[in-house]
Each structure stands twice: as structure tokens, then as C-alpha cells.
N, C-alpha and C positions, 0 to 999 in steps of 0.2 A: 784737815777736810779735800788739796790739790792729790795728796795719797786716794782719797776712794775714788776722787773721780778717776784717775788715770786708771788703779780698777777697774773699775767699771768701763770702762773703756776700751782697754785690754781685752776683757772678758763679752763684750761687742763685737769686735773684731774678730776672734779669734770665732764665736759663734756664726759668725756673715760667713769667716772661711769655712766651717764645717758644713753650712749648709748647701756654700756654690759648692764643695767639693762633694756631698750628698745628692745634687742635680745634675753634676758632671756625670758620675759616676752609671745612675741611672741613664741620665743620654744616652753612655756607653755602652750600656748593656745592653740597650734599646734597639740600639743602631747594631752592634752584634747577633743578635736574634734576628733581625730583617736578616740580614745576608745566613745566615746559616738557616734560617726557616722561610722564607720570605713570605708564604702561605699564613702564615700566621696574622699579620699586620692583618689579612685582607678578611679574617676571621673574627676577629675585632671588630672591625668596620661591620661586618655582619650581626655582631648580634647587639652592637651598638641601633642599627634600622631595624631587627625582625620585628621592634613593638610598631612600629610606622607601619610595616607590610600589615601587620594582623589591621591593625585598622583602617590601613587602606581596604583592606580587602569587605572587611564589614564596612563600607562604606560602598563600597559597590556591593555588595550584596541590600542594605535598604535602598540606594539608588534604582537595581531594576525591579525591585521589588513596586518601588514607587511609579515609576512608566507602565507597569503592567495594570494596576490599580488606577492609573491613568487614562491605559489604555481602554481597558472595563470601560471604564466611567465613558471614554466617547463612543464605543461600539453603545452602549445602551441609552445613553443621550439620540443618536444615530436612529438606534431603530422608533425608538420614541417618535421623534420629532417624523417621522420617514409615515409612521403607522398612524399619528397621526395629520400629516397632509394626503395623506389615502383616504382618509375618513371624509377631508374636508374636499376631496375633490370627487368623489363619491355626489356629494350632498351636490356640487355645482353641479355637475353632468345629470342628476335628476331634477335640476330646476330647469334644465336647459343653456347651460353655458357651454359657448364651443371650446374646443383644444384651446385654440387661443387666445382667448377673455381665460382660459385656466394657467398657462408660463406666462 
């Protein structure tokens, strides 16, 4: 039983060593690649953020559309209020109100 545990311990240590060695090799290759082609890292980051840039553009388009719709709504409300007030002012003038009374 003790030999079996020792064998498993050795396998585990070997596996961890090989894992660390693999990570080291990947990091070494990545570092060398950064020195050979510095723009490569920038291209990778650009790829990561491209979907977020698309989402931002869509958000901006919908925000602009919402602002335009609300501006049109405010314009319509202002026109409606002005027309109603014009009618009201005309009726008050006909009934004999002075300018000071209307304002």
C-alpha cells in the first residue's frame, strides 16, 4: 500500500512539473512573440473589444433615436399648448380683457 501511495505521489509531482513547464513554455513563446511582433498583442486586445464597440454603436444609435423622438414629442406638446393658449387669449380679448390681465 505504501508503494502505491509513493507511486501516486511521484506521478502527481511529475504531472505538476509538466504542467508548470508547459505554462512556462507558453509564457516564453508569448514574450518572444511580443518582441518580434509588438502589434500582435494590440490586435488580440482589439479582437476582445470589437464586440463591445459594436454594442456601444448600437446603444448610441438607439439613444439618438430616443432623443429625436422625445424632441419631436416636446415640439408637438409645445405646438398644442401654443394653439390652445392662442384660442384662450382670443376668447379673453373678445370678452374685454386687457393685455395685462391675459399675461
